[in-house]
Each structure stands twice: as structure tokens, then as C-alpha cells.
N, C-alpha and C positions, 0 to 999 in steps of 0.2 A: 591476306588482309590482316593488318595489325591495328590495334587501337590502345589508347592510354587508359589505365584504370586508376582512379583516384579514390581516396578515403577521406571524406570531409566530416568535420565534427557535426554531429546531430544534436546531442544534448550533453551538458556538463553539469555535474552536481558537486558543489564545494561545501565542505564542512568547516565552520569557524566558530570562535567563541564570540560573546557579545562585545568584546573589545576589538574585534576585527582580525585576530590572529588565527592562522590556520590551525585546525584541530586534527590530530592524528589519533589512531587507536581504534578505528572502526573499519570493518570490511563489509563490502556490499556484494552479496552473491546472487546472481540471477537464478531464478527457479528453472526447473526443467522445461516447463511450459514457456517461459520467457526465452530460453535458449532456442526453442523451436520457432517462436515468433521472430526472433532476431535472424535466424537462419533463413526463414522464408522471405525476409525483406532485406537480406544482405547487410546486416548491421553487426558491428563488432563492439564488444564490451572491453574497456581498458581501465583497470583500477589505477588509482593514484594514492599518494600518502594521505591526502585530505579529501577523498571522495572518489569519483569515477567519471568517465566519459563514454559516450556511445558515438560510433562513427558509421556513416553509411557509404556504401560502395556506389560509385558512379563511373560513367564512361564519357568524359568530355569529348565533344566533337561528334558523338554518335546520337542519333535520334531514334527513340528517346534516350536520354542519358541514364535514367533509372530503369533497370530491368524489372525491379520488384517494388514499385511505389506503394506506400500506404494509401488506401482509398476509403477506409472506414475506421472507426475507433478501435484501437488496439491498446492493450495494457502490458507494460513491462514491469515485472515485480522483482524486487531484490530484498533478500533477508539481510537485516543489519546485525552484524556479529561484533562483539567487543574483542579486540586483539591485545589491548593493554589493560592489565589488572587495575581496578580502582577507577575506571573511567567515570562512573556515576558517583563516586566519592568526591570528584572534582567538578562535576557538571550536574545541573538540573536536567530533568525533573525528578521528583520523588515518586517512586512507583507505588508505594504503599502495599497493602495486602491484596491478594486476589490474583497475582500473576499477570498484571497488565503489561502490554507491550505498546511501543510507539507506532503510530501509523501516520506516515507523511505522504502527501500526494500533490500533484499539480492541478488540482481542481478548485474552482471557486465554490463558495457556499451553495450555489445553485447547480453545481455539477459541470460547469463549462471548463474546457481545457485552457490553461494559461501557458504562455510561451516564455515566461521568466518569473523570477521572484522567489519568495520563501515557500518551502514545501510544508511548513507548519501552518496551523490555523492563524497564528499571529506572527509577529516578527521573530520570536524565539520559540523553541520547543518547550511546551508546558504540559501540565496535566490534562488540558483540553485535547491534546493530541494522543491520548492513551486509548487503547482498545483492548479487547480480550481475544487473543488468538486461539483457535481451536480447529478441529478437523471438520470436513464437510458434513459428516454426521455430528452436528454440533450438540454437545451435552449441556443441559440446563438444570440447575438446582435452584428451586424456588421455595421461599418461605410462604406457606399458605395459612399460617396460624390466624390471620385476619380474614380469611376467605379465599377461595380458589377461583381463578379466572377460567373461562370456558375454553380458552385457546391461547397458545403462544405463537407469535408471528415473527418471522424475519422479514423486515421491510427494506426496500431500497433506501439507501442512506440519504437521499435527497427528496424523497416523496413518500406517499403512503402506499405505494404499490407493494403488494405482498409477494415475496419470492418463494416462500415456503411457510408452512404452519403445521402445528400439531395440536390435536384436541386433548384437553385435560379433563380427566374423569377420576379424581382421587377417591379412595375408599373413605367411608365415614370416619371422622376423628383424625384424619391425617393432618399433620402440621407442616409438612414439606413434601415436595415432589421432585422426582428425577425424571426428566424427559429428554427426548432427542428431536431436534429439528433437522430434517434431511435437506441439505443444500447441494446435494450431488449433481442436480440438474440445473442449478443456477449459473448464469453466465458470469456474474461478478463475484467478488470475495468479501467486500465490505458491506455491512448491513447494520440496521438497528434492530435489536431484539426487543420486542414489545409485547406486553400482556396488559389487558384492560384492568380497571379497578375490579376488585379491591387489591390486586397484586401491585399495580402501578409500576410495572417493570418497563424500563426504557433505557437501553444502554447500547453503545456501539460494540460490534463484534467483527471478527475477521476470520473467515472460514477457508482454510487451505491445508490439505493433508500434508504436503511436503514441508511447508513452513512450520506446521504444528509439530512435526516430528524432529525438525532440525534445531528447534529451540532458540530462535533469534531474539534479540532484545527489541526488535521492531521490524517494520516493513516500509520500503519506499515503493510506491506505485506511480509510475510515469505513464500518462496517457497521451496518445497522439491520433489525429484523424485526417491528416493531410499528407501529401508527398513529403518525404524526408527533406527535400531541397527547399521547402518553404521556410526553413529556419534562417536566421541571419547568417550570411556568409562569413566563414572563418571562426566565429565564436559558437555558433549553434544556439540552441535554446539554453539559457543559463539559469540554474536554480541554486538556491542557498538553503543549507541546514545550519541554523545558528543555535548553539547551546549556551545558556547562561552559566557563568562560573559561580561556584559556591564561595 
């Protein structure tokens, strides 16, 4: 018995500037965990000069055509690496101090998966899309000269659900603390790091050992929770990354 095997576009990510021209100079590398997820669902990653595409394997004429359909939410993560020197001398955003990285995803502000559109929070990549990338044992340095909080929490990025926390008990007279929030058992990677007053800490973080070691300028997270064939035929789910020219 023989049958036809097809590879159909699942997702496409295109990079352009705010004038609509394709932008080259970035590479998108899937993490080891993502390569495993893609293998489990028979998905291929194919880079292009201005982004990348994912393709899913199907068997037209066979029931069911998908041997490994997606049935619950999965995350595909890609490190963003600059391949052309001076990329951010020509494009926004400004990273500033502190080693921030870009985080782009296909989620709404409420955490729902989108099937098209910009992967940035707005139409273009801006400072609002920056996060702080670190390992799963996430290090925290906190100024407590105005008083110390009792706890530091890593919360779900869309709610107040606490993924991990660490108790703070500084010695008398301390003006800063160094702590670790252990996220090794957390399912996701993007969180908000929060400490109550008087510290008033509230900032986005991204915890992933492999990405923290590889030193990307950013991360693309693509989520999906339906069979791969639920995307538009031919084009797949289409996403945009748009950088403002300087």
C-alpha cells in the first residue's frame, strides 16, 4: 500500500521595516525543547532571508491525514540572533542598560492564541516588548535601601497566579539583596517578577537555560492549541515582526 506525503505551511513569520521592505540580518533558531515538540508533531522548520516558516506533515487521502495532531497548547520557541553587524544601529528599539532582550509572541493581552498579525505588543517592535532573559534558577538583585519585601514572586504573565517564589530575610542594615527564584518546575518561560512595597518590583522576565546560555537578542514564542490543519490552506498562520527604521 502506498500513499502521498505532503508538507503544508503551518506558520510563517516575516520580518520587515516600517516602510514595508523585507528585513534581513536575523536568524531564528529553535530550542532543543522546540525541536522535540516539532518532531513529536511532524513539523519542519525552514529559515528564509526575512524570517522562517513551519511546515506540517500530512497524508492526503488517508484517514486521519494527520498522524500527530496538536490537541492542547504547545509552545515553539526560537532564539533571535543577529547575523548582520549593526542591525540595531539601523533599527529600533533602544535596549538601554540591564541586558534586556526582545520577547515576541502570538498571544493577546489576555493570553489567547492569535492566528495572524504582529508578534509585538503594538504594530512595531518597541521598548514595551523587552524582557530580561535568564536561567530557570533566575537571579534577582534588588535594592532594599527603602525597605525589604517579605517575598519575591514570579507570576504568570497574564494573571496573579504565582509560579514560584522566594522568601526574603535580609540581615540588619542591608541595602541590597541577591536572591534566586527557582522556576525549574514551571511549565512556561515568560513571567512577571513581582515584589510588594516597599520594593515595588514588577518587571517581565524570561527563564530558559538554553536561551540564557546562547545569548540571543530576543525570543519568538509561537503557541498553538488545535490540529495543524486548522490554519488557512496554502498560507498557514501568518505573523509579522516589524522594526522601525532609525
